[in-house]
N, C-alpha and C positions, 0 to 999 in steps of 0.2 A: 318652524315646522317645514319639513321637506316632503316632496312628492315623489313617489316611485314613477317609473315610465308608464306603467299601466294606469295609475291614478291620473297622470297627466293626460293620457289619451282619452280616458272616460270624461274627465272634466272638460276637455276641449270639445268633445261631442255634445255635452250638456250645454256648454256656453255658445255653441253654434246655433242654437234655437233663436228665433227672432227676438223674443223678449223674455225675461229680463237678461241683463248681461253680466251679473255678478253673483257669486255664490259665497255665502258667509258660513264659516265653521265656528261653532260655539259649543257650550255645554249647558245642560239644563239639570235642575234638581229632579231626579227620579231614579227609580230602581232601588234594589236592596242595598247597594253600596253608596248611593248618594248622588252620583253624577252620571250623565250619559251624553254622548256626543250628539250634536244636532247640525244639520245642514239646511240652509234656506236660501231661496232666491231673493235678491234685493235689487232695487233700482239704483241705489247709490250707497257709498260707504257711510258708516256711522262716524260721528265726530272723532272718536278715538280708536277706530278699527285699525289694525295693522294689515298691511298688504304683503302677501307673499307672491312672488313671481318666479316661475321656473319653466324653462323651455317655452316661453311665450304664453303661459297660462297664469292668470291672476286669480288668487283666492283671498278673501278677506278673513281675518281672525277677529272675532268679537273681542273687544277690549276686556270684557269681564271674564273671558276664558283664557287669556294669555298665560297666566301662571299655572293653569291646569294642563295646558297642552304644549308648553314650550319644550322644544327638543323632540317632539313627536314626529313620526313618519306616517303619512297618509298613503294607503295602498288601495287598489281596486282588486277584489278577489272574486272569481267565478268558479263555482263547482256545479255538480249535477242538480242541486236544489236551490242554490242562492246566487245572487249577484249583489255585492255590497262593498261599501268603503269600509276599510279596517284601519284602525289607528294603533300604531306601536308606540306606546308612551312609556319612556323610562322613569317617569315620576310616579307611576301607580304604586300605591302602598297596599291596596286591597282591591279585589275584583270579585264580583258575584260569580257563582258557578256557571251561569249561562254566558257570561262575558258581555252582557249588555250595559252594565253600570260599573263604576269604579270610584276609588277614593284616592286623593293625593295627599 
């Protein structure tokens, strides 16, 4: 997984808080297409988590999500109504109409 410069900046801001010091990216079963991205703060990496480091920012990838998000790009997008992380995933075979869930 790669990070855009805006995602790197936002992650750096989030990780600058006193505690905790790591963010894990994963997927959960939900939505009409089956999977949705999840982000959570963690104290330490899981036993099989992958670590992605780019421009001095470290992000963990949940081992159960590796095959679902391999090759993805994580971006931070701001518009008039929302601020959110967006994932551009080349492995998606199907996506719900609202874009919240996907299937690989």
